[in-house]
N, C-alpha and C positions, 0 to 999 in steps of 0.2 A: 517581476519582468523586471530582468537584467537587461540595462542602460550600455550600450558597447556605443563609443564615440570611435569616430574614423579618422586614421592616417593615411592619410594617400600623399605617396615619396615619387616625387620626380627628380633628378638631378641634386638626389640627397636633400630637400626641402618640403614640405608639407603644403601641401597643394589642394586646391576641389577643381572638379569639373564639372564641366555642366551635361548631362545626357551622354557622358563620356566623349564627350569633343575633346580634344586637346590641345586643338584652338581658342577654348574658353576656359583655358587654365588661367586658375589666380593665384599667386603665393600667397599663403598667411602667417608661414614662418619659414625662417631661414635654416632653422632647428626644433626638428621635431624629437628629438629627447626633451627639449622646453616643454612642448607642448605637451608630452604625454608624463610629465611629472607636476604638471599643473593637473591636468586630470585626477592623478592619484591622490593628489593633496585636498581635491574633495571627493573625495571617495571612491571614485572610480573603482574598477574591480578587474576590467575588459578593456581591451584595445583590437580592434581590426583593423588591419596595415596592409595596406595595400602596393605591390611593387608597381605603379604604371609605368615604369621604364623596361622593370620585366617582360609584362603582356604586352609591349610596343616588341619587344626583342625574341619572343617566346623563349626565353629561361631567364631565370634569375639573376637577378641585378644587385640588389639596395642589400643585401643579406648582412653588412657591414651595419645598415643600420639599427636591421632586425637584433642581431646579436647587442648594439648599443642600448637601445630596448628593451632590450630581455634582461641584460644583465644588469644594468642601473636601477630597472623599477621591479615593484612585484608583481607588473599587472600579466592577465595573464592573455597572451596576444594569440589571434589568431592570423594568419597571413597567406595572401597571395597574391596571384599576377606572375602570370609568367611562369607556373612549377608546369613544365611537359614531361620530366622526364624522374627513374629513380633516382639519379645523383640530385636533382633542382629539390626532390624531394630530402634526400640526407644534406643536406646544403643548409635548407629551410628549419627541418627540426634540429639538427648541432647549433643552430644561430641562435633557439630558444624558440621558436615557437612553440605554444602547446598544440597547436590543431593548426590545421591547413585547408583551404577554399580551394575548389578546383570547379574550375566554371565549362570554359570549352573543351578543355580536355577529356571531359565527363561525357562530352557530346562527340567528339571527334576520335577518338581513341577510348572506347568502353572498355574492353578487357584490359588497358592498363592501367586504369582508375579504379576499376576491381579491384586489382590486383591489391591496389594501395587498401581498399578496406578492408582485406583479410589480411593482411601484412601488419598492419596500425591497427586497424579497431575503430569501430564507426564513432568510438569516441572523439578519434585525432583526426576523424574526414571529412569535412562537412561539403553538402553538394551546393556551387553555387546556381544558383536557377534564375538567369537571365532572364525576363518575359514582357516582351513587347505584345498587344493586343494576344494573349495567352498563349502563344507562342516564344519557341526557344530562342535566342538571339546568342551568336556565338563572335569570337574573331574583334573583340574589344565595342562588341556592337554592331558592329558594321552589317552583321549576314545575320539571316534569317534562315535557320537549320530548317525549317519546314516542321520540327516539332513541335506537338501539343503537350502544354505543360501539363498536365494531370497524368498522359501514360506517359510524361519522362519521368513522372514523381511513382510511378507506379513500377516500373523500369527498378528504379533504385532502390526503392523500399520494399523490392524483393529481393535484391543483393545486400541488404542490411544497413545500407544508407538513415538514420535518424536524425540528424541536424543539418538543416536545409536553410539556407539566405537566400532567400529571397526578392529580387530586384525588379521593379517596375520603372524601367530602363524612362518609360514617356513620365515618371516622376519625378526622376535623378535629379537631383540641384534644384528643382524649379522653388521649392516652398512652396507648395500647394496641394500639403496633405499628402499624408500614406493612401497606398492601394486599398486600404479598409478591405471593400467585395472580394478582391480576389484573395485576399487570408480567410477570410470566412469562408469561400467555396473551397479553399484546398484545405482549411482545417476540419471542414464539415467532411470531404470525405477521407481524409489521412489524422485521423484525431489523436494519433501518438507521435506524431510527427512535432519535432522541435522545432519551429517554424522562427525563423525571426526577419522580420521586415525591415527593407532599406529602400531609401531613396523616400522622399517627400517630406520629412517630418519636418515641421516651421515653426510648433513650439508646443510649448508643454503638455498640451489639448489633445493636441494628436497623442502624444505619448499616453495620455491619461487613458483614452479612447482604446487603442491598442491593447492596453494589459488589460479592458475590461473583458476585450473577444478575444483573451487568451491566447496571447502573439507571446514566443516563449521568452524571446528577448526582439530589440528594437535597435538599431545601428542610427547613428546619427552623428551629421556630418557638418555640413555647410549650417544649421539652424544653428548650433552652435561658436562655428567660426563669423559667421553676421551677427552673434550677441541677439538672435531671437529666442534664445534660451541661454539664459544667466548661468555661469556657472555653482550660483547659490542654489539657482532654483533645481538643477540637477540635481545639487547634494542631497536637499530636502522630498526628491522626488527617491533618490536610491535608499536613501534610509529608511521613507515608507514605504516603499514597493516592500 
Protein backbone atom coordinates (compact mmCIF):
# COMPACT_ATOMS: atom_id res chain seq x y z
CA UNK A 1 0.00 0.00 0.00
CA UNK A 2 1.32 3.41 -0.98
CA UNK A 3 1.55 6.05 1.73
CA UNK A 4 0.67 9.56 0.56
CA UNK A 5 1.31 12.35 3.05
CA UNK A 6 -0.91 15.40 2.63
CA UNK A 7 0.06 19.04 2.47
CA UNK A 8 -2.89 21.43 2.64
CA UNK A 9 -2.09 25.02 1.73
CA UNK A 10 -3.60 28.30 2.91
CA UNK A 11 -1.72 31.57 2.31
CA UNK A 12 1.30 29.57 1.15
CA UNK A 13 1.53 27.75 4.51
CA UNK A 14 1.14 24.09 5.47
CA UNK A 15 -2.07 23.74 7.50
CA UNK A 16 -4.65 21.19 8.59
CA UNK A 17 -8.39 21.59 9.06
CA UNK A 18 -10.89 19.45 10.95
CA UNK A 19 -13.84 18.18 8.89
CA UNK A 20 -12.98 20.77 6.25
CA UNK A 21 -13.86 23.70 8.54
CA UNK A 22 -11.63 26.71 7.76
CA UNK A 23 -12.25 28.05 11.29
CA UNK A 24 -10.30 25.07 12.67
CA UNK A 25 -7.17 25.96 10.69
CA UNK A 26 -3.91 25.06 12.39
CA UNK A 27 -0.60 26.10 10.83
CA UNK A 28 2.08 23.40 11.05
CA UNK A 29 4.81 24.96 8.95
CA UNK A 30 5.28 28.27 7.15
CA UNK A 31 7.23 26.48 4.42
CA UNK A 32 5.54 23.55 2.57
CA UNK A 33 8.79 22.78 0.70
CA UNK A 34 10.56 22.12 3.99
CA UNK A 35 7.83 19.63 4.90
CA UNK A 36 7.97 17.95 1.47
CA UNK A 37 11.74 17.58 1.60
CA UNK A 38 11.52 15.93 5.01
CA UNK A 39 8.97 13.47 3.64
CA UNK A 40 11.31 12.71 0.74
CA UNK A 41 14.26 12.19 3.10
CA UNK A 42 12.28 9.44 4.85
CA UNK A 43 11.51 7.52 1.68
CA UNK A 44 8.15 9.00 0.76
CA UNK A 45 7.56 9.05 -3.01
CA UNK A 46 4.04 10.47 -3.24
CA UNK A 47 2.41 13.68 -2.06
CA UNK A 48 -1.21 14.84 -1.94
CA UNK A 49 -1.40 18.64 -2.19
CA UNK A 50 -4.64 20.53 -1.62
CA UNK A 51 -4.99 24.19 -2.52
CA UNK A 52 -7.49 25.24 0.14
CA UNK A 53 -7.38 28.86 -1.06
CA UNK A 54 -8.24 27.51 -4.50
CA UNK A 55 -11.10 25.43 -3.14
CA UNK A 56 -12.56 28.56 -1.54
CA UNK A 57 -11.98 30.74 -4.61
CA UNK A 58 -13.13 28.15 -7.19
CA UNK A 59 -9.93 28.53 -9.22
CA UNK A 60 -6.30 27.49 -8.76
CA UNK A 61 -4.42 29.84 -6.41
CA UNK A 62 -1.29 28.19 -5.01
CA UNK A 63 0.24 26.99 -8.28
CA UNK A 64 3.57 28.68 -7.44
CA UNK A 65 3.83 26.50 -4.33
CA UNK A 66 3.02 23.47 -6.47
CA UNK A 67 5.72 24.48 -8.94
CA UNK A 68 8.24 24.81 -6.12
CA UNK A 69 7.35 21.42 -4.64
CA UNK A 70 7.50 19.73 -8.05
CA UNK A 71 10.76 21.32 -9.17
CA UNK A 72 12.68 20.94 -5.90
CA UNK A 73 11.64 17.40 -4.92
CA UNK A 74 11.29 14.09 -6.75
CA UNK A 75 7.82 13.50 -5.30
CA UNK A 76 4.92 12.34 -7.45
CA UNK A 77 2.33 15.01 -6.66
CA UNK A 78 -1.41 14.77 -7.01
CA UNK A 79 -3.03 18.19 -6.74
CA UNK A 80 -6.57 19.33 -6.00
CA UNK A 81 -8.57 22.29 -4.78
CA UNK A 82 -10.39 24.79 -6.98
CA UNK A 83 -9.79 23.08 -10.31
CA UNK A 84 -12.88 24.18 -12.23
CA UNK A 85 -11.76 24.94 -15.79
CA UNK A 86 -9.54 23.64 -18.57
CA UNK A 87 -7.21 26.55 -17.79
CA UNK A 88 -6.94 25.50 -14.12
CA UNK A 89 -5.96 22.03 -15.25
CA UNK A 90 -3.40 23.34 -17.73
CA UNK A 91 -1.78 25.45 -15.00
CA UNK A 92 -1.73 22.53 -12.54
CA UNK A 93 -0.04 20.16 -14.98
CA UNK A 94 2.38 22.81 -16.25
CA UNK A 95 3.27 23.58 -12.61
CA UNK A 96 4.34 19.98 -12.12
CA UNK A 97 1.33 17.99 -10.92
CA UNK A 98 1.51 14.36 -12.06
CA UNK A 99 -2.19 13.86 -11.31
CA UNK A 100 -5.10 16.10 -10.40
CA UNK A 101 -8.05 15.36 -8.15
CA UNK A 102 -11.54 16.65 -8.95
CA UNK A 103 -14.36 16.50 -6.41
CA UNK A 104 -17.15 19.08 -6.63
CA UNK A 105 -16.51 19.58 -10.35
CA UNK A 106 -17.22 15.88 -10.95
CA UNK A 107 -20.68 16.41 -9.45
CA UNK A 108 -21.53 19.87 -10.75
CA UNK A 109 -20.09 19.62 -14.26
CA UNK A 110 -19.94 15.97 -15.21
CA UNK A 111 -19.47 16.78 -18.89
CA UNK A 112 -16.32 18.82 -18.24
CA UNK A 113 -14.85 16.29 -15.81
CA UNK A 114 -15.55 13.45 -18.25
CA UNK A 115 -13.75 15.46 -20.97
CA UNK A 116 -10.67 15.65 -18.71
CA UNK A 117 -10.66 11.86 -18.31
CA UNK A 118 -10.85 11.52 -22.09
CA UNK A 119 -8.19 14.17 -22.78
CA UNK A 120 -5.59 13.31 -20.12
CA UNK A 121 -6.35 9.64 -19.46
CA UNK A 122 -7.52 7.84 -16.35
CA UNK A 123 -3.97 7.65 -14.95
CA UNK A 124 -3.81 11.43 -14.57
CA UNK A 125 -7.34 12.18 -13.34
CA UNK A 126 -8.39 11.12 -9.84
CA UNK A 127 -12.01 11.21 -8.73
CA UNK A 128 -12.43 12.79 -5.31
CA UNK A 129 -15.40 11.19 -3.56
CA UNK A 130 -16.12 13.08 -0.35
CA UNK A 131 -18.74 11.23 1.65
CA UNK A 132 -21.06 11.82 4.57
CA UNK A 133 -23.43 8.99 5.47
CA UNK A 134 -22.72 7.38 2.07
CA UNK A 135 -23.84 10.54 0.23
CA UNK A 136 -21.50 12.69 -1.87
CA UNK A 137 -20.81 16.16 -0.41
CA UNK A 138 -19.60 19.13 -2.45
CA UNK A 139 -18.61 22.79 -2.10
CA UNK A 140 -16.05 22.34 0.63
CA UNK A 141 -18.25 19.66 2.20
CA UNK A 142 -20.93 22.22 3.03
CA UNK A 143 -23.49 20.84 0.60
CA UNK A 144 -25.06 17.39 0.33
CA UNK A 145 -25.45 16.56 -3.36
CA UNK A 146 -28.00 13.86 -2.62
CA UNK A 147 -25.93 11.44 -4.74
CA UNK A 148 -25.38 7.96 -3.41
CA UNK A 149 -21.65 7.07 -3.29
CA UNK A 150 -22.13 3.74 -5.08
CA UNK A 151 -24.19 5.18 -7.95
CA UNK A 152 -21.64 8.00 -8.26
CA UNK A 153 -18.74 5.57 -8.52
CA UNK A 154 -20.70 3.37 -10.91
CA UNK A 155 -21.23 6.31 -13.27
CA UNK A 156 -17.57 7.30 -13.26
CA UNK A 157 -16.10 3.82 -13.61
CA UNK A 158 -18.26 3.57 -16.74
CA UNK A 159 -16.55 6.80 -17.91
CA UNK A 160 -13.12 5.28 -17.37
CA UNK A 161 -12.15 6.39 -13.85
CA UNK A 162 -9.84 3.95 -12.08
CA UNK A 163 -8.28 6.14 -9.32
CA UNK A 164 -10.54 7.29 -6.48
CA UNK A 165 -9.73 9.15 -3.27
CA UNK A 166 -12.58 8.56 -0.85
CA UNK A 167 -12.77 10.83 2.19
CA UNK A 168 -15.24 10.13 4.97
CA UNK A 169 -15.90 13.69 6.14
CA UNK A 170 -16.98 12.55 9.60
CA UNK A 171 -13.49 11.08 10.08
CA UNK A 172 -11.40 13.90 8.60
CA UNK A 173 -8.92 15.34 11.08
CA UNK A 174 -10.51 13.47 13.96
CA UNK A 175 -7.71 10.91 14.48
CA UNK A 176 -10.31 8.26 15.29
CA UNK A 177 -9.47 5.66 12.65
CA UNK A 178 -10.26 5.33 8.96
CA UNK A 179 -13.66 4.45 7.52
CA UNK A 180 -12.81 0.81 6.97
CA UNK A 181 -16.35 -0.54 6.60
CA UNK A 182 -17.14 1.97 3.86
CA UNK A 183 -13.95 1.08 1.98
CA UNK A 184 -14.69 -2.64 2.25
CA UNK A 185 -18.15 -2.06 0.77
CA UNK A 186 -16.70 -0.01 -2.10
CA UNK A 187 -14.02 -2.60 -2.92
CA UNK A 188 -16.57 -5.42 -2.77
CA UNK A 189 -18.55 -3.65 -5.50
CA UNK A 190 -15.54 -2.29 -7.44
CA UNK A 191 -12.71 -4.80 -6.91
CA UNK A 192 -10.54 -3.36 -9.69
CA UNK A 193 -10.66 0.21 -8.34
CA UNK A 194 -7.45 1.87 -7.16
CA UNK A 195 -8.98 3.17 -3.94
CA UNK A 196 -7.19 5.63 -1.69
CA UNK A 197 -8.35 5.97 1.91
CA UNK A 198 -8.47 9.51 3.25
CA UNK A 199 -9.48 10.79 6.66
CA UNK A 200 -9.13 9.44 10.18
CA UNK A 201 -5.77 7.64 10.06
CA UNK A 202 -4.48 8.04 13.61
CA UNK A 203 -1.64 5.56 14.02
CA UNK A 204 0.43 2.86 12.35
CA UNK A 205 -2.14 0.18 13.17
CA UNK A 206 -4.74 2.03 11.08
CA UNK A 207 -2.39 1.84 8.11
CA UNK A 208 -1.73 -1.85 8.69
CA UNK A 209 -5.46 -2.59 8.74
CA UNK A 210 -6.03 -0.64 5.52
CA UNK A 211 -3.17 -2.48 3.82
CA UNK A 212 -4.56 -5.83 4.97
CA UNK A 213 -7.90 -4.91 3.41
CA UNK A 214 -6.34 -4.22 0.00
CA UNK A 215 -6.53 -0.44 -0.10
CA UNK A 216 -4.29 0.76 -2.93
CA UNK A 217 -3.04 3.73 -0.94
CA UNK A 218 -3.75 5.88 2.10
CA UNK A 219 -3.46 9.62 2.63
CA UNK A 220 -2.02 10.61 5.99
CA UNK A 221 -2.14 14.14 7.34
CA UNK A 222 -2.77 15.15 10.91
CA UNK A 223 -1.41 11.90 12.36
CA UNK A 224 2.03 12.88 11.03
CA UNK A 225 1.80 16.53 12.02
CA UNK A 226 0.61 15.66 15.54
CA UNK A 227 3.37 13.02 15.88
CA UNK A 228 0.92 10.13 16.23
CA UNK A 229 2.99 8.48 13.51
CA UNK A 230 6.69 9.28 13.60
CA UNK A 231 8.68 9.75 10.42
CA UNK A 232 10.81 6.74 11.41
CA UNK A 233 7.70 4.57 11.72
CA UNK A 234 6.47 5.86 8.38
CA UNK A 235 9.83 5.09 6.79
CA UNK A 236 9.76 1.52 8.14
CA UNK A 237 6.19 0.99 6.93
CA UNK A 238 7.13 2.17 3.43
CA UNK A 239 10.16 -0.16 3.37
CA UNK A 240 8.02 -3.13 4.43
CA UNK A 241 5.09 -2.38 2.10
